[in-house]
All heavy atoms as an XYZ file, in Angstrom:
900
protein
N      64.001    -96.091    -65.934
C      64.833    -96.951    -65.126
C      66.230    -96.343    -65.042
O      66.806    -95.950    -66.044
C      64.879    -98.342    -65.752
C      65.866    -99.262    -65.110
S      65.995   -100.827    -65.973
C      65.462   -101.922    -64.702
N      66.760    -96.263    -63.854
C      68.083    -95.712    -63.647
C      68.966    -96.787    -63.010
O      68.591    -97.396    -62.014
C      67.997    -94.489    -62.741
O      69.261    -93.922    -62.583
N      70.125    -97.003    -63.609
C      71.050    -98.022    -63.121
C      72.417    -97.401    -62.869
O      72.809    -96.455    -63.548
C      71.214    -99.135    -64.169
C      69.977    -99.901    -64.586
C      70.268   -100.766    -65.807
C      69.477   -100.753    -63.438
N      73.144    -97.970    -61.932
C      74.532    -97.561    -61.755
C      75.368    -98.240    -62.839
O      74.936    -99.222    -63.461
C      75.082    -97.971    -60.379
O      75.167    -99.396    -60.327
C      74.212    -97.430    -59.247
N      76.554    -97.736    -63.025
C      77.449    -98.344    -64.001
C      77.785    -99.777    -63.601
O      77.842   -100.667    -64.458
C      78.714    -97.502    -64.139
C      79.639    -97.819    -65.289
C      78.901    -97.906    -66.615
C      80.718    -96.757    -65.379
N      77.966   -100.015    -62.322
C      78.247   -101.380    -61.878
C      77.062   -102.313    -62.125
O      77.259   -103.491    -62.443
C      78.682   -101.408    -60.418
C      80.130   -100.978    -60.265
O      80.942   -101.146    -61.177
N      80.466   -100.421    -59.120
N      75.847   -101.818    -61.997
C      74.673   -102.635    -62.315
C      74.627   -102.951    -63.812
O      74.312   -104.080    -64.212
C      73.389   -101.930    -61.876
C      73.210   -101.882    -60.377
C      72.085   -100.954    -59.933
O      71.763    -99.971    -60.648
O      71.525   -101.223    -58.843
N      74.956   -101.980    -64.627
C      75.004   -102.197    -66.076
C      76.073   -103.231    -66.411
O      75.840   -104.145    -67.216
C      75.262   -100.864    -66.814
C      74.029    -99.954    -66.693
C      75.623   -101.103    -68.281
C      74.271    -98.528    -67.141
N      77.235   -103.113    -65.776
C      78.302   -104.086    -66.011
C      77.849   -105.487    -65.644
O      78.148   -106.449    -66.353
C      79.552   -103.710    -65.216
C      80.330   -102.540    -65.800
C      81.517   -102.158    -64.935
C      82.520   -103.282    -64.855
N      83.663   -102.956    -63.976
N      77.111   -105.617    -64.563
C      76.646   -106.936    -64.129
C      75.625   -107.519    -65.113
O      75.661   -108.716    -65.418
C      76.052   -106.855    -62.721
C      75.830   -108.192    -62.077
C      77.089   -109.051    -61.966
O      78.188   -108.518    -61.734
O      76.964   -110.287    -62.136
N      74.734   -106.691    -65.630
C      73.773   -107.145    -66.640
C      74.511   -107.655    -67.871
O      74.204   -108.721    -68.417
C      72.787   -106.014    -67.020
C      71.845   -105.720    -65.855
C      72.001   -106.373    -68.285
C      71.042   -104.441    -66.017
N      75.524   -106.908    -68.320
C      76.298   -107.320    -69.493
C      77.056   -108.611    -69.219
O      77.121   -109.500    -70.075
C      77.262   -106.211    -69.925
C      77.975   -106.520    -71.226
C      77.024   -106.611    -72.404
O      76.178   -105.749    -72.583
N      77.163   -107.649    -73.211
N      77.625   -108.734    -68.023
C      78.360   -109.947    -67.673
C      77.446   -111.164    -67.695
O      77.805   -112.212    -68.238
C      79.018   -109.798    -66.306
C      79.874   -110.980    -65.913
C      80.573   -110.739    -64.588
C      81.465   -111.901    -64.219
N      82.177   -111.654    -62.951
N      76.246   -111.028    -67.132
C      75.285   -112.139    -67.149
C      74.919   -112.502    -68.577
O      74.830   -113.683    -68.926
C      74.027   -111.778    -66.350
C      74.201   -111.838    -64.868
C      72.912   -111.482    -64.152
C      73.119   -111.446    -62.647
N      71.897   -111.039    -61.938
N      74.703   -111.507    -69.415
C      74.374   -111.755    -70.817
C      75.524   -112.504    -71.503
O      75.310   -113.503    -72.190
C      74.100   -110.428    -71.529
C      73.747   -110.581    -72.980
C      72.453   -110.892    -73.370
C      74.716   -110.418    -73.961
C      72.129   -111.035    -74.708
C      74.408   -110.554    -75.304
C      73.101   -110.876    -75.679
N      76.749   -112.004    -71.299
C      77.910   -112.598    -71.970
C      78.217   -114.009    -71.484
O      78.654   -114.851    -72.265
C      79.142   -111.711    -71.800
C      79.058   -110.429    -72.604
O      78.263   -110.374    -73.564
O      79.794   -109.484    -72.275
N      78.003   -114.277    -70.202
C      78.296   -115.612    -69.679
C      77.199   -116.614    -70.024
O      77.423   -117.811    -69.946
C      78.507   -115.593    -68.150
O      77.359   -115.045    -67.519
C      79.755   -114.815    -67.776
N      76.048   -116.135    -70.439
C      74.932   -117.049    -70.717
C      74.946   -117.621    -72.124
O      74.150   -118.500    -72.428
C      73.592   -116.338    -70.471
O      73.367   -115.357    -71.478
N      75.826   -117.147    -72.984
C      75.862   -117.671    -74.353
C      77.235   -117.486    -74.981
O      78.107   -116.836    -74.414
C      74.786   -116.999    -75.212
C      75.060   -115.571    -75.522
N      74.982   -114.578    -74.575
C      75.465   -114.965    -76.658
C      75.294   -113.416    -75.139
N      75.602   -113.626    -76.391
N      77.394   -118.080    -76.131
C      78.651   -117.970    -76.852
C      78.492   -118.537    -78.253
O      77.377   -118.762    -78.728
N      79.617   -118.795    -78.905
C      79.627   -119.350    -80.256
C      80.610   -120.510    -80.291
O      81.725   -120.400    -79.765
C      80.033   -118.269    -81.288
C      80.182   -118.872    -82.670
C      79.017   -117.136    -81.315
N      80.197   -121.597    -80.902
C      81.058   -122.778    -81.036
C      81.626   -123.225    -79.700
O      82.810   -123.594    -79.602
C      82.197   -122.505    -82.029
C      81.697   -122.244    -83.446
O      80.640   -122.810    -83.813
O      82.353   -121.465    -84.163
N      80.794   -123.189    -78.663
C      81.216   -123.644    -77.347
C      82.115   -122.683    -76.590
O      82.573   -123.000    -75.504
N      82.385   -121.516    -77.161
C      83.218   -120.521    -76.493
C      82.330   -119.416    -75.941
O      81.542   -118.832    -76.662
C      84.238   -119.927    -77.466
C      85.262   -120.929    -77.947
C      86.250   -120.271    -78.886
C      87.240   -121.288    -79.402
N      88.183   -120.702    -80.347
N      82.484   -119.137    -74.667
C      81.697   -118.101    -74.004
C      82.044   -116.725    -74.557
O      83.170   -116.473    -74.987
C      81.982   -118.129    -72.504
O      81.344   -117.051    -71.846
N      81.062   -115.827    -74.534
C      81.314   -114.439    -74.894
C      81.980   -113.676    -73.749
O      82.341   -112.531    -73.893
C      80.025   -113.729    -75.294
C      79.598   -114.000    -76.705
C      78.310   -113.716    -77.101
C      80.461   -114.522    -77.641
C      77.897   -113.945    -78.404
C      80.068   -114.760    -78.941
C      78.784   -114.468    -79.323
N      82.150   -114.348    -72.609
C      82.833   -113.739    -71.478
C      84.158   -114.456    -71.272
O      84.192   -115.624    -70.901
C      81.999   -113.818    -70.203
C      82.652   -113.099    -69.043
C      82.437   -111.746    -68.851
C      83.509   -113.763    -68.176
C      83.049   -111.067    -67.806
C      84.118   -113.095    -67.129
C      83.890   -111.750    -66.954
O      84.500   -111.074    -65.933
N      85.238   -113.780    -71.524
C      86.575   -114.342    -71.354
C      87.364   -113.390    -70.456
O      87.672   -112.273    -70.881
C      87.300   -114.494    -72.713
C      88.721   -114.995    -72.509
C      86.522   -115.403    -73.642
N      87.653   -113.801    -69.223
C      88.477   -112.931    -68.386
C      89.833   -112.703    -69.061
O      90.467   -113.645    -69.525
C      88.641   -113.722    -67.082
C      87.510   -114.698    -67.086
C      87.258   -115.016    -68.530
N      90.262   -111.457    -69.130
C      91.501   -111.117    -69.817
C      92.632   -111.031    -68.805
O      92.584   -110.228    -67.871
C      91.363   -109.781    -70.584
C      92.693   -109.382    -71.203
C      90.289   -109.888    -71.652
N      93.608   -111.888    -69.014
C      94.793   -111.889    -68.167
C      96.038   -111.666    -69.004
O      95.971   -111.289    -70.176
N      97.161   -111.930    -68.407
C      98.465   -111.686    -69.028
C      98.614   -112.385    -70.382
O      99.275   -111.869    -71.272
C      99.562   -112.155    -68.071
C     100.889   -111.497    -68.258
C     100.874   -109.982    -68.126
O     100.258   -109.443    -67.186
O     101.483   -109.335    -68.990
N      97.997   -113.534    -70.545
C      98.141   -114.310    -71.782
C      97.007   -114.096    -72.768
O      96.883   -114.856    -73.741
C      98.265   -115.799    -71.453
C      99.491   -116.093    -70.619
O     100.561   -115.544    -70.868
N      99.338   -116.932    -69.614
N      96.167   -113.098    -72.532
C      94.979   -112.902    -73.366
C      94.961   -111.553    -74.080
O      93.889   -111.044    -74.415
C      93.713   -113.033    -72.505
C      93.646   -114.361    -71.786
O      93.697   -115.397    -72.474
O      93.569   -114.359    -70.545
N      96.123   -110.994    -74.332
C      96.180   -109.684    -74.993
C      95.522   -109.722    -76.360
O      94.904   -108.735    -76.778
C      97.621   -109.199    -75.096
N      95.596   -110.842    -77.052
C      94.972   -110.942    -78.382
C      93.452   -110.813    -78.273
O      92.820   -110.187    -79.135
C      95.351   -112.251    -79.063
N      92.863   -111.372    -77.224
C      91.417   -111.242    -77.041
C      91.061   -109.796    -76.699
O      90.082   -109.253    -77.219
C      90.909   -112.195    -75.957
C      89.409   -112.182    -75.865
C      88.633   -112.850    -76.811
C      88.761   -111.455    -74.876
C      87.250   -112.813    -76.760
C      87.380   -111.420    -74.817
C      86.644   -112.097    -75.756
O      85.267   -112.047    -75.712
N      91.871   -109.169    -75.864
C      91.653   -107.756    -75.525
C      91.763   -106.900    -76.785
O      90.952   -106.000    -77.009
C      92.659   -107.307    -74.468
C      92.531   -105.878    -73.955
C      91.172   -105.641    -73.318
C      93.657   -105.599    -72.957
N      92.743   -107.202    -77.614
C      92.895   -106.479    -78.879
C      91.659   -106.666    -79.761
O      91.158   -105.713    -80.364
C      94.130   -106.968    -79.631
C      94.302   -106.311    -80.985
C      95.403   -106.940    -81.803
O      95.508   -108.184    -81.838
O      96.162   -106.171    -82.421
N      91.143   -107.891    -79.826
C      89.936   -108.168    -80.620
C      88.767   -107.301    -80.148
O      88.059   -106.694    -80.957
C      89.575   -109.656    -80.530
C      88.222   -109.969    -81.045
N      87.911   -109.979    -82.391
C      87.067   -110.267    -80.396
C      86.635   -110.276    -82.550
N      86.101   -110.452    -81.357
N      88.589   -107.233    -78.835
C      87.478   -106.433    -78.315
C      87.710   -104.945    -78.557
O      86.759   -104.208    -78.830
C      87.248   -106.731    -76.838
C      86.712   -108.137    -76.647
S      85.785   -108.420    -75.128
C      86.747   -107.627    -73.911
N      88.950   -104.497    -78.496
C      89.251   -103.097    -78.782
C      88.949   -102.780    -80.246
O      88.399   -101.712    -80.555
C      90.715   -102.789    -78.452
N      89.271   -103.693    -81.143
C      88.956   -103.509    -82.564
C      87.441   -103.458    -82.766
O      86.936   -102.634    -83.536
C      89.611   -104.616    -83.421
C      89.070   -104.620    -84.843
C      91.126   -104.455    -83.427
N      86.714   -104.308    -82.053
C      85.247   -104.274    -82.137
C      84.705   -102.930    -81.649
O      83.807   -102.353    -82.274
C      84.642   -105.410    -81.319
S      84.936   -107.055    -81.980
N      85.252   -102.425    -80.549
C      84.849   -101.121    -80.019
C      85.094   -100.022    -81.045
O      84.209    -99.220    -81.338
C      85.607   -100.812    -78.726
C      85.499    -99.392    -78.169
C      84.056    -99.063    -77.800
C      86.419    -99.225    -76.973
N      86.287   -100.002    -81.612
C      86.621    -98.978    -82.599
C      85.736    -99.118    -83.840
O      85.329    -98.117    -84.435
C      88.125    -99.043    -82.948
C      88.458    -98.156    -84.122
C      88.957    -98.663    -81.735
N      85.401   -100.354    -84.207
C      84.507   -100.575    -85.345
C      83.145    -99.961    -85.107
O      82.559    -99.342    -86.013
N      82.621   -100.118    -83.901
C      81.313    -99.533    -83.582
C      81.385    -98.015    -83.567
O      80.472    -97.337    -84.047
C      80.790   -100.069    -82.248
C      80.475   -101.556    -82.240
C      79.411   -101.977    -83.243
O      78.630   -101.134    -83.723
O      79.365   -103.179    -83.556
N      82.469    -97.458    -83.033
C      82.648    -96.000    -83.066
C      82.732    -95.541    -84.521
O      82.168    -94.505    -84.895
C      83.892    -95.563    -82.266
C      84.196    -94.085    -82.474
C      83.704    -95.861    -80.784
N      83.399    -96.325    -85.355
C      83.483    -96.010    -86.778
C      82.116    -96.009    -87.445
O      81.835    -95.150    -88.300
N      81.252    -96.953    -87.078
C      79.895    -96.977    -87.635
C      79.114    -95.738    -87.202
O      78.374    -95.158    -88.012
C      79.181    -98.262    -87.218
C      79.749    -99.489    -87.910
C      79.048   -100.776    -87.539
O      77.846   -100.721    -87.183
O      79.688   -101.829    -87.615
N      79.294    -95.316    -85.962
C      78.678    -94.072    -85.495
C      79.164    -92.908    -86.356
O      78.368    -92.089    -86.839
C      79.034    -93.844    -84.020
C      78.543    -92.541    -83.456
C      77.291    -92.458    -82.877
C      79.332    -91.397    -83.495
C      76.832    -91.253    -82.344
C      78.889    -90.194    -82.976
C      77.625    -90.125    -82.396
N      80.475    -92.837    -86.571
C      81.056    -91.747    -87.356
C      80.589    -91.781    -88.805
O      80.388    -90.721    -89.422
C      82.584    -91.799    -87.297
S      83.249    -91.412    -85.668
N      80.381    -92.966    -89.354
C      79.916    -93.075    -90.733
C      78.513    -92.494    -90.887
O      78.228    -91.780    -91.855
C      79.953    -94.532    -91.195
C      79.733    -94.663    -92.679
O      80.309    -93.937    -93.482
N      78.881    -95.603    -93.051
N      77.639    -92.774    -89.935
C      76.293    -92.197    -89.976
C      76.386    -90.682    -89.811
O      75.733    -89.924    -90.547
C      75.373    -92.817    -88.892
C      74.033    -92.104    -88.844
C      75.181    -94.310    -89.133
N      77.203    -90.236    -88.881
C      77.368    -88.801    -88.651
C      77.919    -88.102    -89.894
O      77.493    -87.001    -90.238
C      78.281    -88.563    -87.449
C      78.442    -87.124    -87.002
C      77.103    -86.467    -86.683
C      79.372    -87.067    -85.791
N      78.824    -88.750    -90.586
C      79.375    -88.209    -91.837
C      78.250    -87.941    -92.842
O      78.237    -86.915    -93.526
C      80.383    -89.192    -92.427
C      80.887    -88.845    -93.814
C      81.736    -89.959    -94.384
C      80.841    -91.125    -94.777
N      81.534    -92.255    -95.362
N      77.295    -88.860    -92.902
C      76.173    -88.700    -93.827
C      75.295    -87.517    -93.436
O      74.730    -86.855    -94.305
C      75.362    -89.987    -93.890
C      76.129    -91.127    -94.535
C      75.375    -92.441    -94.455
C      76.231    -93.567    -95.039
N      75.581    -94.861    -94.930
N      75.205    -87.246    -92.146
C      74.463    -86.076    -91.677
C      75.188    -84.808    -92.103
O      74.589    -83.881    -92.663
C      74.278    -86.100    -90.142
C      73.719    -84.784    -89.639
C      73.385    -87.270    -89.728
N      76.493    -84.777    -91.846
C      77.279    -83.575    -92.140
C      77.283    -83.263    -93.637
O      77.173    -82.105    -94.037
C      78.717    -83.716    -91.588
C      79.604    -82.597    -92.070
C      78.681    -83.754    -90.057
N      77.327    -84.280    -94.470
C      77.350    -84.001    -95.914
C      75.957    -83.786    -96.498
O      75.807    -83.482    -97.666
C      78.129    -85.076    -96.666
C      77.437    -86.378    -96.850
C      78.285    -87.334    -97.667
N      77.585    -88.594    -97.805
C      78.166    -89.754    -98.013
N      79.485    -89.828    -98.126
N      77.444    -90.846    -98.131
N      74.921    -83.939    -95.664
C      73.574    -83.592    -96.089
C      72.713    -84.729    -96.589
O      71.600    -84.503    -97.059
N      73.186    -85.964    -96.480
C      72.384    -87.109    -96.919
C      71.223    -87.389    -95.974
O      70.190    -87.916    -96.389
C      73.241    -88.370    -97.016
C      74.348    -88.263    -98.043
O      74.291    -87.361    -98.900
O      75.286    -89.086    -97.996
N      71.401    -87.065    -94.705
C      70.389    -87.323    -93.670
C      70.303    -86.106    -92.755
O      71.297    -85.408    -92.542
C      70.797    -88.522    -92.804
C      70.978    -89.877    -93.453
C      71.683    -90.823    -92.492
C      69.625    -90.449    -93.843
N      69.140    -85.903    -92.189
C      69.029    -84.894    -91.138
C      69.482    -85.534    -89.826
O      69.428    -86.764    -89.672
C      67.590    -84.394    -90.998
O      66.769    -85.409    -90.451
N      69.920    -84.716    -88.910
C      70.348    -85.230    -87.617
C      69.204    -85.958    -86.919
O      69.404    -87.026    -86.341
C      70.899    -84.099    -86.745
C      71.508    -84.519    -85.411
C      72.667    -85.493    -85.611
C      71.962    -83.298    -84.631
N      68.005    -85.407    -87.013
C      66.862    -86.056    -86.345
C      66.535    -87.400    -86.991
O      66.164    -88.347    -86.294
C      65.640    -85.136    -86.332
O      65.267    -84.798    -87.650
N      66.671    -87.504    -88.321
C      66.427    -88.791    -88.988
C      67.505    -89.813    -88.636
O      67.232    -91.006    -88.542
C      66.367    -88.616    -90.502
C      65.078    -87.964    -90.977
O      64.095    -87.941    -90.199
O      65.064    -87.461    -92.120
N      68.730    -89.334    -88.455
C      69.852    -90.226    -88.170
C      69.961    -90.597    -86.696
O      70.660    -91.553    -86.353
C      71.152    -89.574    -88.636
N      69.270    -89.873    -85.839
C      69.439    -90.083    -84.401
C      69.212    -91.533    -83.957
O      70.006    -92.044    -83.155
C      68.553    -89.133    -83.599
C      68.863    -89.187    -82.116
C      68.141    -88.128    -81.329
C      68.530    -88.226    -79.866
N      67.902    -87.185    -79.062
N      68.195    -92.240    -84.448
C      68.047    -93.642    -84.012
C      69.261    -94.501    -84.363
O      69.706    -95.310    -83.546
C      66.790    -94.119    -84.745
C      66.021    -92.873    -85.032
C      67.059    -91.812    -85.276
N      69.810    -94.323    -85.561
C      70.994    -95.079    -85.956
C      72.209    -94.655    -85.139
O      73.013    -95.499    -84.719
C      71.292    -94.903    -87.441
C      70.264    -95.581    -88.326
O      69.628    -96.561    -87.877
O      70.090    -95.130    -89.474
N      72.352    -93.359    -84.902
C      73.455    -92.872    -84.077
C      73.353    -93.419    -82.660
O      74.355    -93.849    -82.078
C      73.475    -91.338    -84.065
C      73.916    -90.673    -85.358
C      73.592    -89.175    -85.317
C      75.399    -90.903    -85.625
N      72.142    -93.425    -82.127
C      71.935    -93.944    -80.771
C      72.285    -95.427    -80.694
O      72.915    -95.883    -79.730
C      70.497    -93.704    -80.331
N      71.899    -96.176    -81.712
C      72.202    -97.611    -81.717
C      73.708    -97.860    -81.783
O      74.241    -98.699    -81.056
C      71.502    -98.302    -82.880
C      71.723    -99.802    -82.881
C      70.906   -100.545    -83.920
O      70.073    -99.923    -84.605
O      71.105   -101.761    -84.030
N      74.414    -97.135    -82.651
C      75.858    -97.321    -82.774
C      76.580    -96.861    -81.510
O      77.561    -97.490    -81.088
C      76.400    -96.603    -84.011
C      75.838    -97.089    -85.328
C      75.974    -98.585    -85.576
O      76.820    -99.252    -84.932
O      75.232    -99.115    -86.419
N      76.116    -95.797    -80.903
C      76.700    -95.335    -79.649
C      76.497    -96.375    -78.546
O      77.404    -96.653    -77.753
C      76.092    -93.985    -79.254
C      76.767    -93.230    -78.126
C      78.221    -92.918    -78.450
C      76.006    -91.942    -77.854
N      75.323    -96.978    -78.533
C      75.035    -98.023    -77.552
C      75.898    -99.250    -77.798
O      76.418    -99.852    -76.851
C      73.542    -98.389    -77.582
O      72.778    -97.204    -77.309
C      73.211    -99.464    -76.565
N      76.076    -99.636    -79.059
C      76.975   -100.752    -79.371
C      78.391   -100.453    -78.873
O      79.063   -101.329    -78.313
C      77.012   -101.021    -80.878
C      75.736   -101.646    -81.408
O      74.931   -102.182    -80.610
O      75.541   -101.606    -82.641
N      78.835    -99.220    -79.043
C      80.162    -98.811    -78.557
C      80.233    -98.935    -77.037
O      81.210    -99.458    -76.482
C      80.467    -97.367    -78.969
O      80.430    -97.220    -80.367
N      79.186    -98.478    -76.370
C      79.112    -98.552    -74.909
C      79.169   -100.002    -74.438
O      79.853   -100.333    -73.471
C      77.836    -97.853    -74.435
C      77.641    -97.836    -72.953
C      78.461    -97.079    -72.134
C      76.616    -98.564    -72.372
C      78.276    -97.051    -70.757
C      76.412    -98.541    -71.003
C      77.241    -97.785    -70.192
N      78.463   -100.884    -75.139
C      78.458   -102.300    -74.766
C      79.871   -102.872    -74.832
O      80.309   -103.577    -73.918
C      77.475   -103.098    -75.648
C      76.040   -102.759    -75.237
C      77.734   -104.603    -75.552
C      74.978   -103.282    -76.188
N      80.592   -102.569    -75.911
C      81.965   -103.078    -75.997
C      82.846   -102.478    -74.916
O      83.712   -103.164    -74.354
C      82.564   -102.863    -77.385
C      82.225   -104.007    -78.304
C      81.293   -103.849    -79.317
C      82.820   -105.255    -78.143
C      80.961   -104.912    -80.148
C      82.487   -106.318    -78.963
C      81.574   -106.140    -79.965
O      81.245   -107.197    -80.774
N      82.657   -101.227    -74.582
C      83.417   -100.614    -73.502
C      83.132   -101.329    -72.177
O      84.053   -101.632    -71.404
C      83.083    -99.123    -73.393
C      83.859    -98.341    -72.348
C      85.345    -98.311    -72.688
C      83.311    -96.932    -72.252
N      81.869   -101.629    -71.932
C      81.480   -102.350    -70.718
C      82.067   -103.757    -70.721
O      82.572   -104.237    -69.706
C      79.933   -102.379    -70.576
C      79.384   -100.966    -70.354
C      79.492   -103.328    -69.459
C      79.895   -100.271    -69.118
N      81.998   -104.444    -71.865
C      82.578   -105.788    -71.965
C      84.067   -105.760    -71.635
O      84.562   -106.604    -70.884
C      82.374   -106.352    -73.377
C      80.966   -106.780    -73.695
C      80.790   -107.157    -75.160
C      81.551   -108.371    -75.584
N      81.158   -109.636    -74.970
N      84.783   -104.780    -72.202
C      86.216   -104.680    -71.944
C      86.464   -104.424    -70.458
O      87.330   -105.056    -69.844
C      86.855   -103.591    -72.824
C      86.841   -104.027    -74.296
C      88.281   -103.285    -72.351
C      87.188   -102.911    -75.277
N      85.716   -103.516    -69.864
C      85.878   -103.226    -68.438
C      85.614   -104.472    -67.592
O      86.357   -104.751    -66.648
C      84.950   -102.088    -68.018
N      84.579   -105.220    -67.934
C      84.275   -106.450    -67.195
C      85.392   -107.470    -67.333
O      85.881   -108.016    -66.343
C      82.977   -107.084    -67.721
C      81.746   -106.534    -67.077
O      81.795   -105.915    -66.018
N      80.605   -106.739    -67.714
N      85.767   -107.749    -68.546
C      86.665   -108.853    -68.814
C      88.131   -108.511    -68.522
O      88.937   -109.403    -68.318
C      86.459   -109.338    -70.244
C      85.065   -109.970    -70.384
C      84.641   -110.265    -71.796
O      83.637   -109.761    -72.256
N      85.392   -111.073    -72.500
N      88.458   -107.217    -68.475
C      89.802   -106.771    -68.134
C      89.863   -106.302    -66.683
O      90.877   -105.820    -66.213
C      90.227   -105.662    -69.102
C      91.690   -105.347    -69.099
C      92.650   -106.351    -69.138
C      92.116   -104.038    -69.068
C      94.004   -106.052    -69.142
C      93.468   -103.716    -69.081
C      94.410   -104.732    -69.116
N      88.742   -106.434    -65.984
C      88.622   -106.130    -64.559
C      89.022   -104.687    -64.230
O      89.930   -104.426    -63.432
C      89.450   -107.111    -63.722
C      89.083   -107.044    -62.245
O      87.937   -106.652    -61.925
O      89.943   -107.368    -61.411
N      88.311   -103.753    -64.874
C      88.518   -102.326    -64.625
C      87.256   -101.776    -63.959
O      86.155   -101.977    -64.465
C      88.803   -101.568    -65.943
C      88.842   -100.068    -65.715
C      90.097   -102.059    -66.570
N      87.427   -101.119    -62.833
C      86.316   -100.485    -62.134
C      86.113    -99.100    -62.747
O      86.760    -98.126    -62.358
C      86.616   -100.383    -60.640
C      85.471    -99.793    -59.833
O      84.570    -99.138    -60.421
O      85.484    -99.969    -58.605
N      85.228    -99.024    -63.744
C      85.025    -97.771    -64.470
C      84.537    -96.642    -63.577
O      84.918    -95.485    -63.781
C      84.051    -97.968    -65.628
C      84.596    -98.667    -66.863
C      83.481    -98.880    -67.884
C      85.729    -97.884    -67.484
N      83.703    -96.951    -62.609
C      83.211    -95.895    -61.715
C      84.373    -95.267    -60.941
O      84.515    -94.036    -60.918
C      82.150    -96.442    -60.757
C      80.830    -96.722    -61.439
C      79.751    -97.131    -60.460
O      79.154    -96.237    -59.831
O      79.497    -98.333    -60.327
N      85.197    -96.086    -60.334
C      86.326    -95.571    -59.556
C      87.328    -94.859    -60.458
O      87.836    -93.785    -60.109
C      87.016    -96.712    -58.805
N      87.590    -95.441    -61.617
C      88.539    -94.828    -62.553
C      88.013    -93.494    -63.079
O      88.779    -92.540    -63.243
C      88.854    -95.777    -63.708
C      89.594    -97.037    -63.300
C      91.001    -96.786    -62.797
O      91.625    -95.759    -63.177
O      91.498    -97.620    -62.020
N      86.717    -93.431    -63.341
C      86.114    -92.178    -63.798
C      86.271    -91.088    -62.740
O      86.701    -89.964    -63.035
C      84.633    -92.381    -64.131
C      83.895    -91.097    -64.375
C      84.005    -90.440    -65.592
C      83.102    -90.521    -63.385
C      83.338    -89.245    -65.824
C      82.440    -89.331    -63.598
C      82.555    -88.692    -64.827
N      85.921    -91.416    -61.503
C      86.022    -90.421    -60.432
C      87.459    -89.967    -60.217
O      87.721    -88.775    -60.013
C      85.419    -90.979    -59.148
C      83.896    -91.206    -59.194
C      83.437    -91.946    -57.945
C      83.152    -89.902    -59.388
N      88.397    -90.896    -60.297
C      89.810    -90.534    -60.149
C      90.257    -89.634    -61.301
O      91.006    -88.666    -61.090
C      90.674    -91.792    -60.087
N      89.790    -89.926    -62.497
C      90.170    -89.122    -63.665
C      89.585    -87.717    -63.582
O      90.240    -86.739    -63.960
C      89.714    -89.816    -64.952
C      90.197    -89.153    -66.213
C      91.711    -89.203    -66.335
C      92.161    -88.580    -67.637
N      93.582    -88.737    -67.874
N      88.347    -87.591    -63.089
C      87.753    -86.267    -62.913
C      88.603    -85.447    -61.951
O      88.896    -84.274    -62.202
C      86.284    -86.364    -62.434
C      85.777    -85.015    -61.945
C      85.389    -86.897    -63.549
N      89.028    -86.052    -60.851
C      89.866    -85.339    -59.882
C      91.198    -84.947    -60.503
O      91.683    -83.829    -60.297
C      90.072    -86.179    -58.620
C      88.804    -86.370    -57.803
C      88.137    -85.060    -57.410
O      88.849    -84.136    -56.949
O      86.917    -84.944    -57.564
N      91.782    -85.847    -61.273
C      93.043    -85.554    -61.959
C      92.866    -84.390    -62.938
O      93.715    -83.506    -63.033
C      93.518    -86.807    -62.692
C      94.868    -86.694    -63.308
C      95.285    -88.036    -63.912
C      96.670    -87.963    -64.519
N      97.087    -89.264    -65.066
N      91.743    -84.393    -63.670
C      91.479    -83.314    -64.625
C      91.200    -81.979    -63.935
O      91.531    -80.924    -64.480
C      90.340    -83.688    -65.563
C      90.778    -84.679    -66.625
O      91.969    -84.822    -66.909
N      89.820    -85.374    -67.212
N      90.603    -82.025    -62.754
C      90.385    -80.776    -62.006
C      91.721    -80.114    -61.691
O      91.857    -78.894    -61.807
C      89.629    -81.054    -60.699
C      88.162    -81.316    -60.887
C      87.514    -81.583    -59.541
C      86.060    -81.947    -59.655
N      85.487    -82.297    -58.345
N      92.683    -80.914    -61.304
C      94.012    -80.369    -61.028
C      94.669    -79.911    -62.315
O      95.205    -78.802    -62.391
C      94.896    -81.436    -60.309
C      96.329    -80.961    -60.200
C      94.318    -81.779    -58.953
N      94.593    -80.739    -63.335
C      95.216    -80.410    -64.627
C      94.689    -79.111    -65.204
O      95.437    -78.290    -65.730
C      94.981    -81.564    -65.597
C      95.557    -81.329    -66.974
C      95.310    -82.500    -67.886
N      95.768    -82.191    -69.225
C      95.362    -82.768    -70.296
N      94.460    -83.744    -70.227
N      95.816    -82.430    -71.481
N      93.387    -78.918    -65.123
C      92.762    -77.732    -65.715
C      92.504    -76.629    -64.679
O      91.799    -75.670    -64.955
C      91.470    -78.117    -66.438
C      91.723    -79.011    -67.621
C      91.393    -80.360    -67.555
C      92.312    -78.518    -68.771
C      91.630    -81.192    -68.651
C      92.555    -79.345    -69.867
C      92.211    -80.687    -69.798
N      93.069    -76.817    -63.480
C      92.998    -75.820    -62.419
C      91.556    -75.408    -62.100
O      91.231    -74.225    -62.047
C      93.859    -74.615    -62.764
C      95.323    -74.943    -62.913
C      96.111    -73.770    -63.445
C      97.570    -74.043    -63.581
N      97.986    -75.052    -64.514
N      90.711    -76.411    -61.917
C      89.307    -76.152    -61.593
C      89.084    -76.293    -60.099
O      89.577    -77.229    -59.468
C      88.402    -77.137    -62.326
C      88.460    -77.106    -63.845
C      87.607    -78.212    -64.419
C      88.007    -75.748    -64.366
N      88.343    -75.375    -59.552
C      87.981    -75.448    -58.145
C      86.589    -76.048    -58.044
O      85.739    -75.812    -58.888
C      87.966    -74.056    -57.501
C      89.355    -73.445    -57.470
O      90.325    -74.200    -57.268
O      89.455    -72.223    -57.655
N      86.344    -76.779    -57.014
C      85.010    -77.374    -56.818
C      84.161    -76.479    -55.974
O      84.515    -75.770    -55.133
C      85.136    -78.751    -56.185
C      83.818    -79.376    -56.012
C      83.621    -80.630    -56.842
O      84.487    -80.976    -57.646
O      82.595    -81.249    -56.672
């Protein structure tokens, strides 16, 4: 199955709006007065990246082989991706457009010809 990034964002948005905890939705649009919520989600994102790095650390020091650790690494990477998607949804960032603009900016920065 192949999905666009916008399709993935929509799936995550539907998931987040369909449930919550203690009557609070997992989907909170982030505006000028919601920086604390944005910070919370950023901390969650960094936490998931940290879990990925912790598993990778165990590979590098020899506790696990990369192939044995791959399922855990994939799961932590996916958790990180989910938080990135949640932030993009709730902070209203068009990741596809921003990605394409950044690639063009980097082409100029690194003097790459297409």
